[in-house]
N, C-alpha and C positions, 0 to 999 in steps of 0.2 A: 419911852418906849423904844422897845430896840424890832428890829424887822420880823422878826417870827411874831411878835404881838401886833404889829400893824398887819400883819397877814392875817392873823385869826380875826383880828376885828375886822376887816374886810370881808373875811369868810361868814361874818356873823351878820353882816348888814346883806350880802347877799343872799342868805338862809332867811332872813326877815322880813325883807323887802322881795324874795321870790315873784310873787305873783304880780305886783306892780311893775318889775322888771319884765316879765312874759310879756304883759298886756301893753307894753311902750314898745317892747322889738318886735312886736308880730303888724305893724301897720306899717312899719319902718322896713320892714325885710319884702314885705308885699309891693310893698313900691321900688325899692331899690333892685330888686331881683325877682325876674318873672317866672322862676320855676316854683318861688315861695307861695305864689298867685293860685298856681293847680293845686292846691293841696287844702284840704278841709281844716278850716280855724281848729276845730278840735286835735288835730293830728301837729299842727304847728305849735300850737301852748303845749302838750306833752314834748315834743322835739324840744323847744327852747329851753324850758322847765329843766328836762335831763343836760342840757347843753349846760344853763346856770349851776346847777348842783355840781356837775364834774368839776368847775371851775372853781367853788365856794371849797370841796373836797380838795382840790390842789392848794389854794390856798391855805388851807388849815393844814392840810399834811405835807407839802413840799415831796409827793409822791409823782415825781416824771414819769417814771412807770405805768405809772395807772393812767394816766393823762393819756399817755401816748397809745397805750392801748385801745381807751374810749375812742379817740380821736379816728384811730386806724378804723376799729371795727365801724362808727357810725359814717367815716367819710367814704368806705368802701359802701356802705350800705345804701347811702344818701345817691354818690354818683349810681351805683347801680339802679336806684330809682328816678334818673333822669338829670340830677343837680351837676352841675359841671363844680369844677375845682374852685373856679376864680368864684362861684356863687358862695360856696361855702367857706370861702377866705372872707369874701363881704359880708358873712354873717358872722365871723368871729369879732369883725370890726364894728360891727352895729354891738356885738356884748361887751368889749370894750368898752366902745364911748359910755353905753348906761352904766356899768359899772364904774367906771371913773366919775362920770356924774354925780352918781350916787354917794361914793366915798367924797368927793368934794362937797357936798352940801351936809352929811353928815359927821364928818371930820374935822369941818372947818375949823373949831376952834383950836385944834392941833394940827396947825399946818405941816408942819414938819412929817408928823405920820400920815398926813393924806398926800404929800406927795412920795412917801416911801411906797404907801398902801398903793398908789397909783401905778408906780415904776413897777410895782411886782407883778399888777395885772397886765400892764405892757409887754413884760418878758412872757410871762403865760400865753398870753396871745400869739405873741411873737412866733412861742414854740408851735402853737397849733397852726399856725399860718406855715409855717415849714415842714411841718410833719403832711400838710394836706399838700403841699408843693410837692412832697418825694411821692406819696399815691398818685397825683396826675402823675408824675414822670413815671412812674411805675409802669401806669395804666398805658400812657401813651407808646412805652417803648418795649412793651409784650407781644409777643408776635401773636396775630389774630388765629384764633382757634379756629380750626378747618370746620369746613361746613359740614353739616350734618347728613350722613348718605342715605 
């Protein structure tokens, strides 16, 4: 199985197990990141559902521009709602962990493909973390807006 097939298989797994991935991520995020505790469960479920769908789309298409656009938009929105960039980076690590575990179980018979798919997920989430860090740096270095008159 080549790299594209491995990524496509991983994308299919994420889509097929979307609800269980979201259900496992929710309590982990709330226990590790205080900001997530401030949001209603339905909002969190929808947020993580979209995050997993974006990850699956990236795995299926290898469209880095689409991933960057998604992370930029959601990152800025979430920071605007009180999340910190480190909190969002922690959430990306949670998604990576859940998908890596799913791949390890579901693709176990083909160990080489499982490793390749896991590496692809790790590369994508590394890019997500770098994008979020860039957003954070921009927000920290932008001059403060003048107070309203």
